[in-house]
C-alpha positions in Angstrom: 188.2 320.5 273.7 189.9 323.5 272.4 191.1 321.4 269.3 187.3 320.8 268.7 186.2 324.4 268.9 188.7 325.3 266.5 187.7 322.8 264.4 184.0 323.7 264.2 184.9 327.5 263.8 187.2 326.6 260.9 184.9 324.4 259.3 181.9 327.0 259.5 184.2 329.5 257.7 184.6 326.9 254.9 181.0 325.9 254.5 178.5 327.9 252.4 176.4 330.6 254.3 173.5 329.3 253.0 172.3 326.6 250.9 169.8 326.7 248.1 166.4 327.0 249.9 164.8 323.4 249.4 162.0 323.8 246.9 160.3 322.3 243.9 161.0 325.4 242.0 164.6 324.8 242.2 163.9 322.2 239.5 163.0 322.2 235.9 160.1 320.7 234.5 159.3 319.6 230.8 157.4 322.0 228.8 157.5 325.0 231.0 158.0 328.2 228.9 161.3 329.8 229.0 161.0 333.6 229.1 164.0 336.2 228.6 163.8 339.8 229.9 166.3 341.9 228.4 167.0 344.9 230.6 169.2 347.9 230.5 170.3 350.6 233.3 172.1 353.5 232.1 173.3 355.3 235.6 173.7 358.9 236.2 175.6 360.9 238.7 176.3 358.7 241.7 173.8 356.1 240.3 176.0 353.0 240.6 177.1 350.8 237.6 175.5 350.6 234.5 174.5 346.9 233.2 172.8 345.4 230.5 171.7 341.6 229.9 169.0 338.9 229.8 167.1 337.6 233.0 165.9 334.1 231.9 162.8 332.8 233.6 160.8 329.5 233.9 157.0 329.8 234.3 155.2 327.0 235.8 152.4 326.4 233.5 151.2 323.2 235.4 150.7 324.9 238.7 149.7 328.5 237.6 148.3 328.0 234.1 146.0 331.0 234.0 148.8 333.4 235.3 151.2 331.8 232.8 148.9 332.2 229.7 148.1 335.6 230.8 151.6 336.6 230.9 152.7 334.8 227.9 149.7 336.5 225.9 151.1 340.1 226.8 154.7 339.0 226.0 153.4 337.7 222.6 151.8 341.3 222.1 154.9 342.9 223.1 153.3 344.6 226.1 156.0 345.0 228.2 158.7 346.2 225.7 160.2 349.6 226.5 158.4 349.8 229.8 160.7 350.7 233.0 160.8 349.1 236.5 158.8 351.6 238.4 159.0 350.3 241.9 162.3 349.0 243.3 163.2 348.2 247.0 166.2 346.7 247.9 166.3 343.2 249.6 162.6 343.1 248.5 161.6 343.3 244.8 161.9 344.8 241.5 158.4 345.6 239.8 157.1 346.4 236.4 154.6 345.5 233.9 152.5 348.9 233.7 152.6 349.9 230.0 152.0 353.8 230.9 155.4 353.7 232.7 157.6 354.7 229.5 159.4 357.7 229.4 157.9 361.0 227.9 160.9 362.9 226.4 163.4 362.4 229.0 163.3 359.9 232.3 161.9 360.4 234.8 159.3 362.4 232.9 156.4 359.8 232.5 152.9 359.7 232.7 151.5 360.7 236.1 149.6 357.5 236.5 152.5 355.5 236.0 152.6 352.7 238.9 148.7 352.5 238.8 147.6 350.7 235.6 148.2 347.9 233.7 146.4 346.0 231.1 142.7 345.9 231.0 142.0 342.3 231.6 142.4 341.0 235.3 143.0 337.4 236.3 141.9 335.0 239.3 144.2 334.7 241.7 146.2 331.3 241.9 147.9 329.5 244.6 149.8 326.2 244.6 151.6 324.7 247.4 154.8 324.5 245.3 154.8 328.0 244.3 156.4 330.3 247.1 158.7 333.5 247.6 161.9 331.9 247.3 164.9 334.2 246.0 164.3 335.0 242.2 160.6 334.3 242.4 158.5 335.9 239.9 155.0 337.0 241.1 151.8 339.0 240.2 151.5 342.6 241.9 147.7 343.4 242.6 145.4 345.5 244.2 143.3 345.0 247.4 141.0 342.6 245.9 142.7 339.2 245.3 141.5 338.9 241.9 142.7 342.3 240.6 146.1 341.4 239.0 146.5 342.6 235.4 150.1 342.9 234.1 152.2 344.2 236.7 154.9 341.6 238.0 157.5 341.7 240.5 160.8 339.4 240.8 161.9 338.9 244.3 165.3 340.0 245.6 165.9 337.6 248.3 163.4 335.2 249.7 160.0 336.9 250.6 157.7 334.5 252.4 155.7 337.1 254.0 153.9 337.5 250.6 153.1 333.7 250.7 149.3 332.4 250.5 148.8 331.7 254.2 151.6 333.9 255.6 149.6 337.0 255.6 148.6 338.9 258.7 144.9 340.0 257.5 142.4 337.2 257.4 141.0 338.0 253.9 144.4 338.5 252.0 145.5 335.5 250.4 149.1 336.8 249.4 150.3 337.0 246.2 150.5 334.7 243.3 153.9 333.1 242.2 154.1 331.7 238.9 157.8 331.4 237.8 161.3 331.8 239.0 164.7 333.2 237.4 167.1 330.7 236.0 169.7 332.7 234.7 170.8 336.5 235.5 170.0 336.9 238.9 172.9 338.9 239.5 171.0 341.4 237.0 167.9 341.4 239.5 170.5 342.1 242.3 172.2 344.7 240.6 168.6 346.6 239.7 167.4 346.2 243.4 170.4 348.2 244.5 170.1 351.1 242.3 169.1 354.8 243.9 165.7 355.4 244.4 163.4 358.4 244.9 163.5 357.2 248.5 167.2 357.4 248.9 168.5 360.0 246.2 171.8 360.4 247.9 172.5 356.7 248.6 173.0 356.7 252.2 169.5 357.7 253.3 170.3 360.9 254.9 168.1 363.2 252.1 164.4 363.2 252.0 162.3 361.6 249.4 162.5 363.1 246.1 159.7 363.5 243.6 158.7 360.9 241.3 156.7 358.5 243.7 157.7 356.1 246.1 160.4 353.4 245.2 161.1 354.9 241.9 164.6 354.6 240.4 166.5 357.8 240.0 167.7 356.5 236.7 165.7 354.4 234.3 165.9 350.6 234.7 164.6 349.6 231.3 162.8 346.5 230.1 163.9 346.7 226.2 161.9 343.3 225.5 160.6 340.5 227.1 160.3 337.1 224.6 159.7 333.8 224.9 162.5 331.5 223.9 161.1 328.1 223.9 160.3 325.3 226.3 162.0 323.1 228.9 162.9 319.9 227.0 162.3 321.7 223.6 165.2 323.6 222.2 166.6 324.0 225.9 168.0 320.7 227.3 167.8 320.1 231.1 167.7 317.1 233.2 164.6 316.2 234.8 164.9 314.8 238.2 162.5 312.8 240.6 162.2 313.6 244.1 164.2 310.8 245.4 167.3 311.8 243.0 166.9 315.2 244.5 167.1 314.2 247.8 170.2 312.0 247.3 171.8 314.8 245.4 171.6 317.4 248.1 172.8 315.0 250.6 175.8 314.2 248.4 176.4 317.7 247.8 176.4 318.5 251.5 178.6 315.6 252.1 181.1 316.5 249.6 181.6 320.0 251.1 181.7 318.8 254.5 184.5 316.3 253.8 186.6 319.1 251.6 185.9 321.4 254.5 187.3 318.9 257.0 190.5 318.1 255.0 191.3 321.8 254.5 190.7 322.5 258.1 193.0 319.4 259.1 196.0 320.8 256.6 195.4 324.4 258.4 195.9 322.9 261.5 198.8 320.9 260.9 200.6 323.9 259.3 199.5 326.3 261.8 199.9 324.3 265.0 201.4 321.0 263.9 198.5 319.3 264.9 198.1 316.0 262.7 194.3 315.3 263.2 194.2 312.6 260.6 197.0 310.6 262.7 194.9 310.7 265.5 191.5 309.7 263.5 193.6 306.8 262.1 194.6 305.3 265.5 
């Protein structure tokens, strides 16, 4: 019994803490637009590590055509270039897309309406059963009305299924429209989500909220540009899997990890305690 307990504990230590959440959004689909967000963060005193890089998104045009086409139209207009992330909450979302959120002189001096605006064109709320707030999902911010989204968007830092259609607490609240997911650069999303904000200017929560609006980064997290770089299956090579092969691949992945963990556990038990588990199994 003790040996069994030791084996279970050691297996858990080798097994991944969390496998990717099963979702149709985990797979790439022919013809979907691929978007690149070039982002920069120059930290100030006690502002964490500076970073720069590309966040690559796939937008699900077949599941959210109105939302995707609206976003691409704004991208083609260079609407987002030079705008900063005006709302950041660690372990929740990083939010941008208001073109009034540009520095006036030196950051954080900006338009006092920053965070309240966006493009002039509102779009209807779109919901699809395949689109949920998994880690890295991109969705549309909006006002109280379901059909009030314009250009503001957010990227999820971790799963946020409380924002999903059907998971809201108010009867007339349909949730928020997801229309894509991060394919590369999730580490940049996580780094951006962790920057100090006006809610927590000293980094440990002991100081009161500083000026600049709730959840505003103390130092600029800047979108240098957002561009469309191609389509899945066009100049970007991906392998499109059917549902059966996805399930088989997932089971195979778990099986390989389990076998590898068992072998490692047996080797450790033999080394530490002189217990040859494989000899007992083979009897």
